[in-house]
PDB file of N, H, CA, C and O in Angstrom:
ATOM      1  N   MET A   1      88.365 107.958 109.831  1.00  0.00           N
ATOM      2  CA  MET A   1      88.265 106.976 108.761  1.00  0.00           C
ATOM      3  C   MET A   1      88.970 107.515 107.529  1.00  0.00           C
ATOM      4  O   MET A   1      88.758 108.659 107.129  1.00  0.00           O
ATOM      5  N   GLU A   2      89.795 106.694 106.944  1.00  0.00           N
ATOM      6  H   GLU A   2      89.967 105.764 107.269  1.00  0.00           H
ATOM      7  CA  GLU A   2      90.554 107.086 105.772  1.00  0.00           C
ATOM      8  C   GLU A   2      89.887 106.533 104.523  1.00  0.00           C
ATOM      9  O   GLU A   2      89.419 105.395 104.504  1.00  0.00           O
ATOM     10  N   SER A   3      89.849 107.346 103.491  1.00  0.00           N
ATOM     11  H   SER A   3      90.229 108.271 103.507  1.00  0.00           H
ATOM     12  CA  SER A   3      89.257 106.922 102.233  1.00  0.00           C
ATOM     13  C   SER A   3      90.335 106.907 101.164  1.00  0.00           C
ATOM     14  O   SER A   3      91.107 107.858 101.043  1.00  0.00           O
ATOM     15  N   LYS A   4      90.389 105.850 100.401  1.00  0.00           N
ATOM     16  H   LYS A   4      89.762 105.078 100.500  1.00  0.00           H
ATOM     17  CA  LYS A   4      91.372 105.745  99.324  1.00  0.00           C
ATOM     18  C   LYS A   4      90.645 105.569  97.999  1.00  0.00           C
ATOM     19  O   LYS A   4      89.571 104.972  97.933  1.00  0.00           O
ATOM     20  N   LEU A   5      91.250 106.096  96.957  1.00  0.00           N
ATOM     21  H   LEU A   5      92.123 106.581  97.011  1.00  0.00           H
ATOM     22  CA  LEU A   5      90.675 105.981  95.628  1.00  0.00           C
ATOM     23  C   LEU A   5      91.256 104.798  94.857  1.00  0.00           C
ATOM     24  O   LEU A   5      90.900 104.571  93.700  1.00  0.00           O
ATOM     25  N   GLU A   6      92.143 104.052  95.495  1.00  0.00           N
ATOM     26  H   GLU A   6      92.432 104.236  96.434  1.00  0.00           H
ATOM     27  CA  GLU A   6      92.766 102.924  94.819  1.00  0.00           C
ATOM     28  C   GLU A   6      91.938 101.662  95.019  1.00  0.00           C
ATOM     29  O   GLU A   6      91.314 101.459  96.061  1.00  0.00           O
ATOM     30  N   SER A   7      91.951 100.822  93.991  1.00  0.00           N
ATOM     31  H   SER A   7      92.458 100.986  93.144  1.00  0.00           H
ATOM     32  CA  SER A   7      91.241  99.555  94.101  1.00  0.00           C
ATOM     33  C   SER A   7      91.680  98.660  92.948  1.00  0.00           C
ATOM     34  O   SER A   7      92.011  99.137  91.862  1.00  0.00           O
ATOM     35  N   ASN A   8      91.676  97.391  93.198  1.00  0.00           N
ATOM     36  H   ASN A   8      91.407  97.003  94.080  1.00  0.00           H
ATOM     37  CA  ASN A   8      91.892  96.429  92.130  1.00  0.00           C
ATOM     38  C   ASN A   8      90.523  96.000  91.647  1.00  0.00           C
ATOM     39  O   ASN A   8      89.812  95.261  92.329  1.00  0.00           O
ATOM     40  N   LEU A   9      90.167  96.463  90.487  1.00  0.00           N
ATOM     41  H   LEU A   9      90.744  97.063  89.934  1.00  0.00           H
ATOM     42  CA  LEU A   9      88.838  96.223  89.961  1.00  0.00           C
ATOM     43  C   LEU A   9      88.948  95.883  88.489  1.00  0.00           C
ATOM     44  O   LEU A   9      89.647  96.558  87.733  1.00  0.00           O
ATOM     45  N   TYR A  10      88.264  94.849  88.096  1.00  0.00           N
ATOM     46  H   TYR A  10      87.696  94.300  88.710  1.00  0.00           H
ATOM     47  CA  TYR A  10      88.241  94.460  86.690  1.00  0.00           C
ATOM     48  C   TYR A  10      86.821  94.639  86.185  1.00  0.00           C
ATOM     49  O   TYR A  10      85.873  94.108  86.763  1.00  0.00           O
ATOM     50  N   VAL A  11      86.682  95.393  85.101  1.00  0.00           N
ATOM     51  H   VAL A  11      87.452  95.824  84.632  1.00  0.00           H
ATOM     52  CA  VAL A  11      85.371  95.630  84.504  1.00  0.00           C
ATOM     53  C   VAL A  11      85.407  95.123  83.077  1.00  0.00           C
ATOM     54  O   VAL A  11      86.288  95.488  82.298  1.00  0.00           O
ATOM     55  N   SER A  12      84.454  94.289  82.745  1.00  0.00           N
ATOM     56  H   SER A  12      83.739  93.993  83.378  1.00  0.00           H
ATOM     57  CA  SER A  12      84.336  93.789  81.381  1.00  0.00           C
ATOM     58  C   SER A  12      83.048  94.351  80.785  1.00  0.00           C
ATOM     59  O   SER A  12      81.944  94.005  81.207  1.00  0.00           O
ATOM     60  N   ALA A  13      83.216  95.224  79.797  1.00  0.00           N
ATOM     61  H   ALA A  13      84.113  95.506  79.455  1.00  0.00           H
ATOM     62  CA  ALA A  13      82.063  95.863  79.164  1.00  0.00           C
ATOM     63  C   ALA A  13      82.480  96.330  77.778  1.00  0.00           C
ATOM     64  O   ALA A  13      83.666  96.548  77.527  1.00  0.00           O
ATOM     65  N   PRO A  14      81.526  96.485  76.883  1.00  0.00           N
ATOM     66  CA  PRO A  14      81.861  97.006  75.544  1.00  0.00           C
ATOM     67  C   PRO A  14      82.461  98.414  75.659  1.00  0.00           C
ATOM     68  O   PRO A  14      82.041  99.205  76.503  1.00  0.00           O
ATOM     69  N   ASN A  15      83.430  98.715  74.819  1.00  0.00           N
ATOM     70  H   ASN A  15      83.772  98.072  74.133  1.00  0.00           H
ATOM     71  CA  ASN A  15      84.103 100.014  74.861  1.00  0.00           C
ATOM     72  C   ASN A  15      83.161 101.188  74.658  1.00  0.00           C
ATOM     73  O   ASN A  15      83.424 102.284  75.153  1.00  0.00           O
ATOM     74  N   ASP A  16      82.081 100.976  73.946  1.00  0.00           N
ATOM     75  H   ASP A  16      81.868 100.086  73.544  1.00  0.00           H
ATOM     76  CA  ASP A  16      81.161 102.078  73.675  1.00  0.00           C
ATOM     77  C   ASP A  16      79.997 102.138  74.669  1.00  0.00           C
ATOM     78  O   ASP A  16      79.031 102.868  74.444  1.00  0.00           O
ATOM     79  N   SER A  17      80.081 101.385  75.754  1.00  0.00           N
ATOM     80  H   SER A  17      80.865 100.793  75.937  1.00  0.00           H
ATOM     81  CA  SER A  17      78.988 101.363  76.733  1.00  0.00           C
ATOM     82  C   SER A  17      79.013 102.619  77.614  1.00  0.00           C
ATOM     83  O   SER A  17      80.041 103.283  77.744  1.00  0.00           O
ATOM     84  N   GLU A  18      77.873 102.923  78.206  1.00  0.00           N
ATOM     85  H   GLU A  18      77.038 102.383  78.100  1.00  0.00           H
ATOM     86  CA  GLU A  18      77.767 104.066  79.101  1.00  0.00           C
ATOM     87  C   GLU A  18      78.659 103.878  80.335  1.00  0.00           C
ATOM     88  O   GLU A  18      79.250 104.838  80.830  1.00  0.00           O
ATOM     89  N   LEU A  19      78.753 102.650  80.824  1.00  0.00           N
ATOM     90  H   LEU A  19      78.274 101.869  80.423  1.00  0.00           H
ATOM     91  CA  LEU A  19      79.593 102.358  81.989  1.00  0.00           C
ATOM     92  C   LEU A  19      81.050 102.707  81.716  1.00  0.00           C
ATOM     93  O   LEU A  19      81.695 103.374  82.525  1.00  0.00           O
ATOM     94  N   VAL A  20      81.562 102.260  80.589  1.00  0.00           N
ATOM     95  H   VAL A  20      81.038 101.719  79.932  1.00  0.00           H
ATOM     96  CA  VAL A  20      82.958 102.532  80.238  1.00  0.00           C
ATOM     97  C   VAL A  20      83.170 104.039  80.072  1.00  0.00           C
ATOM     98  O   VAL A  20      84.191 104.568  80.510  1.00  0.00           O
ATOM     99  N   GLN A  21      82.238 104.720  79.457  1.00  0.00           N
ATOM    100  H   GLN A  21      81.409 104.291  79.100  1.00  0.00           H
ATOM    101  CA  GLN A  21      82.362 106.173  79.289  1.00  0.00           C
ATOM    102  C   GLN A  21      82.379 106.881  80.636  1.00  0.00           C
ATOM    103  O   GLN A  21      83.152 107.818  80.837  1.00  0.00           O
ATOM    104  N   ASN A  22      81.532 106.440  81.559  1.00  0.00           N
ATOM    105  H   ASN A  22      80.904 105.679  81.396  1.00  0.00           H
ATOM    106  CA  ASN A  22      81.516 107.043  82.898  1.00  0.00           C
ATOM    107  C   ASN A  22      82.836 106.819  83.630  1.00  0.00           C
ATOM    108  O   ASN A  22      83.336 107.719  84.305  1.00  0.00           O
ATOM    109  N   ILE A  23      83.396 105.627  83.498  1.00  0.00           N
ATOM    110  H   ILE A  23      82.990 104.895  82.950  1.00  0.00           H
ATOM    111  CA  ILE A  23      84.685 105.330  84.135  1.00  0.00           C
ATOM    112  C   ILE A  23      85.783 106.192  83.527  1.00  0.00           C
ATOM    113  O   ILE A  23      86.606 106.741  84.260  1.00  0.00           O
ATOM    114  N   GLU A  24      85.814 106.322  82.217  1.00  0.00           N
ATOM    115  H   GLU A  24      85.146 105.876  81.621  1.00  0.00           H
ATOM    116  CA  GLU A  24      86.819 107.154  81.556  1.00  0.00           C
ATOM    117  C   GLU A  24      86.673 108.619  81.953  1.00  0.00           C
ATOM    118  O   GLU A  24      87.670 109.303  82.185  1.00  0.00           O
ATOM    119  N   ASP A  25      85.437 109.099  82.031  1.00  0.00           N
ATOM    120  H   ASP A  25      84.627 108.543  81.843  1.00  0.00           H
ATOM    121  CA  ASP A  25      85.203 110.487  82.446  1.00  0.00           C
ATOM    122  C   ASP A  25      85.694 110.717  83.878  1.00  0.00           C
ATOM    123  O   ASP A  25      86.304 111.745  84.171  1.00  0.00           O
ATOM    124  N   TYR A  26      85.427 109.766  84.760  1.00  0.00           N
ATOM    125  H   TYR A  26      84.931 108.930  84.522  1.00  0.00           H
ATOM    126  CA  TYR A  26      85.864 109.870  86.153  1.00  0.00           C
ATOM    127  C   TYR A  26      87.392 109.880  86.226  1.00  0.00           C
ATOM    128  O   TYR A  26      87.974 110.708  86.927  1.00  0.00           O
ATOM    129  N   PHE A  27      88.037 108.972  85.512  1.00  0.00           N
ATOM    130  H   PHE A  27      87.565 108.299  84.942  1.00  0.00           H
ATOM    131  CA  PHE A  27      89.497 108.917  85.501  1.00  0.00           C
ATOM    132  C   PHE A  27      90.089 110.243  85.028  1.00  0.00           C
ATOM    133  O   PHE A  27      91.008 110.774  85.652  1.00  0.00           O
ATOM    134  N   GLU A  28      89.568 110.771  83.938  1.00  0.00           N
ATOM    135  H   GLU A  28      88.822 110.340  83.431  1.00  0.00           H
ATOM    136  CA  GLU A  28      90.087 112.039  83.409  1.00  0.00           C
ATOM    137  C   GLU A  28      89.877 113.179  84.400  1.00  0.00           C
ATOM    138  O   GLU A  28      90.752 114.033  84.546  1.00  0.00           O
ATOM    139  N   ARG A  29      88.735 113.209  85.083  1.00  0.00           N
ATOM    140  H   ARG A  29      88.025 112.515  84.964  1.00  0.00           H
ATOM    141  CA  ARG A  29      88.467 114.253  86.069  1.00  0.00           C
ATOM    142  C   ARG A  29      89.510 114.209  87.186  1.00  0.00           C
ATOM    143  O   ARG A  29      90.041 115.245  87.588  1.00  0.00           O
ATOM    144  N   ILE A  30      89.799 113.006  87.684  1.00  0.00           N
ATOM    145  H   ILE A  30      89.368 112.165  87.357  1.00  0.00           H
ATOM    146  CA  ILE A  30      90.794 112.862  88.741  1.00  0.00           C
ATOM    147  C   ILE A  30      92.193 113.180  88.208  1.00  0.00           C
ATOM    148  O   ILE A  30      92.955 113.902  88.852  1.00  0.00           O
ATOM    149  N   TRP A  31      92.527 112.648  87.045  1.00  0.00           N
ATOM    150  H   TRP A  31      91.908 112.061  86.522  1.00  0.00           H
ATOM    151  CA  TRP A  31      93.863 112.813  86.463  1.00  0.00           C
ATOM    152  C   TRP A  31      94.170 114.281  86.170  1.00  0.00           C
ATOM    153  O   TRP A  31      95.302 114.728  86.356  1.00  0.00           O
ATOM    154  N   GLN A  32      93.174 115.025  85.716  1.00  0.00           N
ATOM    155  H   GLN A  32      92.254 114.661  85.565  1.00  0.00           H
ATOM    156  CA  GLN A  32      93.365 116.419  85.326  1.00  0.00           C
ATOM    157  C   GLN A  32      93.024 117.410  86.455  1.00  0.00           C
ATOM    158  O   GLN A  32      93.092 118.621  86.246  1.00  0.00           O
ATOM    159  N   ASN A  33      92.658 116.911  87.645  1.00  0.00           N
ATOM    160  H   ASN A  33      92.603 115.927  87.815  1.00  0.00           H
ATOM    161  CA  ASN A  33      92.275 117.773  88.773  1.00  0.00           C
ATOM    162  C   ASN A  33      91.109 118.692  88.410  1.00  0.00           C
ATOM    163  O   ASN A  33      91.113 119.870  88.770  1.00  0.00           O
ATOM    164  N   GLN A  34      90.129 118.170  87.711  1.00  0.00           N
ATOM    165  H   GLN A  34      90.126 117.213  87.419  1.00  0.00           H
ATOM    166  CA  GLN A  34      88.953 118.964  87.358  1.00  0.00           C
ATOM    167  C   GLN A  34      87.986 118.971  88.541  1.00  0.00           C
ATOM    168  O   GLN A  34      87.753 117.933  89.160  1.00  0.00           O
ATOM    169  N   ASP A  35      87.434 120.113  88.849  1.00  0.00           N
ATOM    170  H   ASP A  35      87.623 120.957  88.347  1.00  0.00           H
ATOM    171  CA  ASP A  35      86.431 120.302  89.907  1.00  0.00           C
ATOM    172  C   ASP A  35      87.007 120.216  91.312  1.00  0.00           C
ATOM    173  O   ASP A  35      86.282 120.496  92.267  1.00  0.00           O
ATOM    174  N   ALA A  36      88.255 119.851  91.489  1.00  0.00           N
ATOM    175  H   ALA A  36      88.844 119.623  90.714  1.00  0.00           H
ATOM    176  CA  ALA A  36      88.865 119.762  92.816  1.00  0.00           C
ATOM    177  C   ALA A  36      90.357 119.483  92.666  1.00  0.00           C
ATOM    178  O   ALA A  36      90.841 119.263  91.556  1.00  0.00           O
ATOM    179  N   GLN A  37      91.083 119.492  93.778  1.00  0.00           N
ATOM    180  H   GLN A  37      90.689 119.671  94.680  1.00  0.00           H
ATOM    181  CA  GLN A  37      92.502 119.173  93.784  1.00  0.00           C
ATOM    182  C   GLN A  37      92.658 117.740  94.282  1.00  0.00           C
ATOM    183  O   GLN A  37      92.595 117.490  95.486  1.00  0.00           O
ATOM    184  N   TYR A  38      92.860 116.800  93.363  1.00  0.00           N
ATOM    185  H   TYR A  38      92.911 117.003  92.385  1.00  0.00           H
ATOM    186  CA  TYR A  38      92.990 115.388  93.713  1.00  0.00           C
ATOM    187  C   TYR A  38      94.442 114.953  93.862  1.00  0.00           C
ATOM    188  O   TYR A  38      94.744 114.046  94.637  1.00  0.00           O
ATOM    189  N   THR A  39      95.334 115.593  93.126  1.00  0.00           N
ATOM    190  H   THR A  39      95.088 116.330  92.496  1.00  0.00           H
ATOM    191  CA  THR A  39      96.746 115.233  93.158  1.00  0.00           C
ATOM    192  C   THR A  39      97.591 116.499  93.253  1.00  0.00           C
ATOM    193  O   THR A  39      97.097 117.602  93.016  1.00  0.00           O
ATOM    194  N   VAL A  40      98.847 116.338  93.595  1.00  0.00           N
ATOM    195  H   VAL A  40      99.249 115.443  93.787  1.00  0.00           H
ATOM    196  CA  VAL A  40      99.769 117.475  93.659  1.00  0.00           C
ATOM    197  C   VAL A  40     100.760 117.358  92.517  1.00  0.00           C
ATOM    198  O   VAL A  40     100.914 116.294  91.916  1.00  0.00           O
ATOM    199  N   ASP A  41     101.427 118.457  92.227  1.00  0.00           N
ATOM    200  H   ASP A  41     101.303 119.321  92.715  1.00  0.00           H
ATOM    201  CA  ASP A  41     102.428 118.448  91.169  1.00  0.00           C
ATOM    202  C   ASP A  41     103.586 117.530  91.537  1.00  0.00           C
ATOM    203  O   ASP A  41     104.003 117.483  92.694  1.00  0.00           O
ATOM    204  N   TYR A  42     104.095 116.813  90.570  1.00  0.00           N
ATOM    205  H   TYR A  42     103.756 116.851  89.630  1.00  0.00           H
ATOM    206  CA  TYR A  42     105.218 115.908  90.786  1.00  0.00           C
ATOM    207  C   TYR A  42     106.421 116.651  91.350  1.00  0.00           C
ATOM    208  O   TYR A  42     107.093 116.162  92.258  1.00  0.00           O
ATOM    209  N   ASP A  43     106.688 117.831  90.810  1.00  0.00           N
ATOM    210  H   ASP A  43     106.142 118.229  90.073  1.00  0.00           H
ATOM    211  CA  ASP A  43     107.864 118.587  91.233  1.00  0.00           C
ATOM    212  C   ASP A  43     107.844 118.916  92.721  1.00  0.00           C
ATOM    213  O   ASP A  43     108.900 119.108  93.325  1.00  0.00           O
ATOM    214  N   GLU A  44     106.659 118.983  93.317  1.00  0.00           N
ATOM    215  H   GLU A  44     105.801 118.828  92.826  1.00  0.00           H
ATOM    216  CA  GLU A  44     106.554 119.317  94.733  1.00  0.00           C
ATOM    217  C   GLU A  44     107.188 118.250  95.620  1.00  0.00           C
ATOM    218  O   GLU A  44     107.659 118.566  96.713  1.00  0.00           O
ATOM    219  N   TYR A  45     107.212 116.993  95.177  1.00  0.00           N
ATOM    220  H   TYR A  45     106.829 116.736  94.290  1.00  0.00           H
ATOM    221  CA  TYR A  45     107.736 115.904  95.987  1.00  0.00           C
ATOM    222  C   TYR A  45     108.857 115.110  95.327  1.00  0.00           C
ATOM    223  O   TYR A  45     109.383 114.178  95.936  1.00  0.00           O
ATOM    224  N   SER A  46     109.231 115.448  94.119  1.00  0.00           N
ATOM    225  H   SER A  46     108.804 116.205  93.624  1.00  0.00           H
ATOM    226  CA  SER A  46     110.190 114.638  93.374  1.00  0.00           C
ATOM    227  C   SER A  46     111.568 114.586  94.025  1.00  0.00           C
ATOM    228  O   SER A  46     112.268 113.584  93.879  1.00  0.00           O
ATOM    229  N   GLY A  47     111.971 115.610  94.722  1.00  0.00           N
ATOM    230  H   GLY A  47     111.403 116.424  94.841  1.00  0.00           H
ATOM    231  CA  GLY A  47     113.287 115.626  95.332  1.00  0.00           C
ATOM    232  C   GLY A  47     113.255 115.336  96.817  1.00  0.00           C
ATOM    233  O   GLY A  47     114.198 115.685  97.527  1.00  0.00           O
ATOM    234  N   ALA A  48     112.206 114.713  97.304  1.00  0.00           N
ATOM    235  H   ALA A  48     111.440 114.430  96.727  1.00  0.00           H
ATOM    236  CA  ALA A  48     112.001 114.553  98.741  1.00  0.00           C
ATOM    237  C   ALA A  48     112.725 113.347  99.341  1.00  0.00           C
ATOM    238  O   ALA A  48     112.577 113.094 100.537  1.00  0.00           O
ATOM    239  N   LEU A  49     113.491 112.606  98.569  1.00  0.00           N
ATOM    240  H   LEU A  49     113.611 112.811  97.598  1.00  0.00           H
ATOM    241  CA  LEU A  49     114.188 111.438  99.116  1.00  0.00           C
ATOM    242  C   LEU A  49     115.391 111.864  99.944  1.00  0.00           C
ATOM    243  O   LEU A  49     116.213 112.672  99.513  1.00  0.00           O
ATOM    244  N   THR A  50     115.470 111.306 101.131  1.00  0.00           N
ATOM    245  H   THR A  50     114.802 110.650 101.482  1.00  0.00           H
ATOM    246  CA  THR A  50     116.641 111.562 101.971  1.00  0.00           C
ATOM    247  C   THR A  50     117.786 110.670 101.510  1.00  0.00           C
ATOM    248  O   THR A  50     117.582 109.745 100.724  1.00  0.00           O
ATOM    249  N   THR A  51     118.977 110.947 101.996  1.00  0.00           N
ATOM    250  H   THR A  51     119.143 111.698 102.634  1.00  0.00           H
ATOM    251  CA  THR A  51     120.136 110.127 101.649  1.00  0.00           C
ATOM    252  C   THR A  51     119.926 108.689 102.103  1.00  0.00           C
ATOM    253  O   THR A  51     120.293 107.752 101.394  1.00  0.00           O
ATOM    254  N   ALA A  52     119.336 108.511 103.283  1.00  0.00           N
ATOM    255  H   ALA A  52     119.037 109.272 103.859  1.00  0.00           H
ATOM    256  CA  ALA A  52     119.083 107.161 103.798  1.00  0.00           C
ATOM    257  C   ALA A  52     118.121 106.394 102.896  1.00  0.00           C
ATOM    258  O   ALA A  52     118.328 105.210 102.631  1.00  0.00           O
ATOM    259  N   LYS A  53     117.071 107.064 102.424  1.00  0.00           N
ATOM    260  H   LYS A  53     116.903 108.026 102.639  1.00  0.00           H
ATOM    261  CA  LYS A  53     116.119 106.387 101.534  1.00  0.00           C
ATOM    262  C   LYS A  53     116.773 106.035 100.208  1.00  0.00           C
ATOM    263  O   LYS A  53     116.561 104.949  99.669  1.00  0.00           O
ATOM    264  N   ARG A  54     117.564 106.958  99.690  1.00  0.00           N
ATOM    265  H   ARG A  54     117.736 107.840 100.128  1.00  0.00           H
ATOM    266  CA  ARG A  54     118.256 106.662  98.424  1.00  0.00           C
ATOM    267  C   ARG A  54     119.175 105.454  98.585  1.00  0.00           C
ATOM    268  O   ARG A  54     119.243 104.602  97.699  1.00  0.00           O
ATOM    269  N   ALA A  55     119.877 105.378  99.706  1.00  0.00           N
ATOM    270  H   ALA A  55     119.822 106.070 100.426  1.00  0.00           H
ATOM    271  CA  ALA A  55     120.768 104.244  99.966  1.00  0.00           C
ATOM    272  C   ALA A  55     119.967 102.949 100.078  1.00  0.00           C
ATOM    273  O   ALA A  55     120.359 101.925  99.518  1.00  0.00           O
ATOM    274  N   LEU A  56     118.862 102.990 100.790  1.00  0.00           N
ATOM    275  H   LEU A  56     118.544 103.822 101.245  1.00  0.00           H
ATOM    276  CA  LEU A  56     118.011 101.811 100.930  1.00  0.00           C
ATOM    277  C   LEU A  56     117.504 101.342  99.566  1.00  0.00           C
ATOM    278  O   LEU A  56     117.549 100.149  99.265  1.00  0.00           O
ATOM    279  N   TYR A  57     117.027 102.267  98.749  1.00  0.00           N
ATOM    280  H   TYR A  57     116.991 103.236  98.993  1.00  0.00           H
ATOM    281  CA  TYR A  57     116.529 101.900  97.423  1.00  0.00           C
ATOM    282  C   TYR A  57     117.639 101.321  96.549  1.00  0.00           C
ATOM    283  O   TYR A  57     117.405 100.407  95.759  1.00  0.00           O
ATOM    284  N   TYR A  58     118.846 101.861  96.697  1.00  0.00           N
ATOM    285  H   TYR A  58     119.036 102.604  97.339  1.00  0.00           H
ATOM    286  CA  TYR A  58     119.975 101.343  95.927  1.00  0.00           C
ATOM    287  C   TYR A  58     120.287  99.907  96.340  1.00  0.00           C
ATOM    288  O   TYR A  58     120.501  99.049  95.483  1.00  0.00           O
ATOM    289  N   VAL A  59     120.315  99.640  97.643  1.00  0.00           N
ATOM    290  H   VAL A  59     120.141 100.337  98.339  1.00  0.00           H
ATOM    291  CA  VAL A  59     120.570  98.285  98.137  1.00  0.00           C
ATOM    292  C   VAL A  59     119.462  97.336  97.662  1.00  0.00           C
ATOM    293  O   VAL A  59     119.746  96.210  97.254  1.00  0.00           O
ATOM    294  N   GLN A  60     118.220  97.779  97.714  1.00  0.00           N
ATOM    295  H   GLN A  60     117.989  98.693  98.046  1.00  0.00           H
ATOM    296  CA  GLN A  60     117.114  96.949  97.237  1.00  0.00           C
ATOM    297  C   GLN A  60     117.257  96.654  95.749  1.00  0.00           C
ATOM    298  O   GLN A  60     116.971  95.546  95.295  1.00  0.00           O
ATOM    299  N   LYS A  61     117.694  97.639  95.007  1.00  0.00           N
ATOM    300  H   LYS A  61     117.926  98.539  95.375  1.00  0.00           H
ATOM    301  CA  LYS A  61     117.838  97.459  93.559  1.00  0.00           C
ATOM    302  C   LYS A  61     118.918  96.437  93.224  1.00  0.00           C
ATOM    303  O   LYS A  61     118.715  95.568  92.376  1.00  0.00           O
ATOM    304  N   ILE A  62     120.057  96.541  93.885  1.00  0.00           N
ATOM    305  H   ILE A  62     120.222  97.247  94.573  1.00  0.00           H
ATOM    306  CA  ILE A  62     121.153  95.628  93.525  1.00  0.00           C
ATOM    307  C   ILE A  62     120.953  94.226  94.105  1.00  0.00           C
ATOM    308  O   ILE A  62     121.448  93.253  93.538  1.00  0.00           O
ATOM    309  N   THR A  63     120.236  94.109  95.226  1.00  0.00           N
ATOM    310  H   THR A  63     119.833  94.900  95.687  1.00  0.00           H
ATOM    311  CA  THR A  63     120.006  92.783  95.817  1.00  0.00           C
ATOM    312  C   THR A  63     118.713  92.130  95.342  1.00  0.00           C
ATOM    313  O   THR A  63     118.477  90.946  95.580  1.00  0.00           O
ATOM    314  N   LEU A  64     117.883  92.920  94.668  1.00  0.00           N
ATOM    315  H   LEU A  64     118.075  93.882  94.475  1.00  0.00           H
ATOM    316  CA  LEU A  64     116.567  92.461  94.209  1.00  0.00           C
ATOM    317  C   LEU A  64     115.693  92.007  95.384  1.00  0.00           C
ATOM    318  O   LEU A  64     114.801  91.174  95.221  1.00  0.00           O
ATOM    319  N   PHE A  65     115.961  92.560  96.556  1.00  0.00           N
ATOM    320  H   PHE A  65     116.686  93.236  96.688  1.00  0.00           H
ATOM    321  CA  PHE A  65     115.186  92.259  97.759  1.00  0.00           C
ATOM    322  C   PHE A  65     114.341  93.496  98.078  1.00  0.00           C
ATOM    323  O   PHE A  65     114.838  94.475  98.635  1.00  0.00           O
ATOM    324  N   THR A  66     113.079  93.435  97.721  1.00  0.00           N
ATOM    325  H   THR A  66     112.675  92.640  97.268  1.00  0.00           H
ATOM    326  CA  THR A  66     112.223  94.602  97.871  1.00  0.00           C
ATOM    327  C   THR A  66     110.766  94.194  98.020  1.00  0.00           C
ATOM    328  O   THR A  66     110.397  93.054  97.737  1.00  0.00           O
ATOM    329  N   THR A  67     109.953  95.125  98.461  1.00  0.00           N
ATOM    330  H   THR A  67     110.253  96.051  98.690  1.00  0.00           H
ATOM    331  CA  THR A  67     108.527  94.846  98.633  1.00  0.00           C
ATOM    332  C   THR A  67     107.681  95.497  97.558  1.00  0.00           C
ATOM    333  O   THR A  67     106.455  95.400  97.611  1.00  0.00           O
ATOM    334  N   TYR A  68     108.277  96.144  96.604  1.00  0.00           N
ATOM    335  H   TYR A  68     109.273  96.223  96.561  1.00  0.00           H
ATOM    336  CA  TYR A  68     107.496  96.783  95.536  1.00  0.00           C
ATOM    337  C   TYR A  68     107.782  96.174  94.211  1.00  0.00           C
ATOM    338  O   TYR A  68     107.211  96.591  93.203  1.00  0.00           O
TER     339      TYR A  68
END
């Protein structure tokens, strides 16, 4: 079973509420890799595009035909 941390979620609450503070604290913990390794350094994967992928992305960019 795969677990993902992504979700489309809308929360409406006062900015000074405990709920909003808990969400902000959680985001910062994940963003800063506090207490665990949640993300890897950008530099580790930034140059990982193959020539074929770069060509595909270029064609998608100029044709505006893409899924992202």
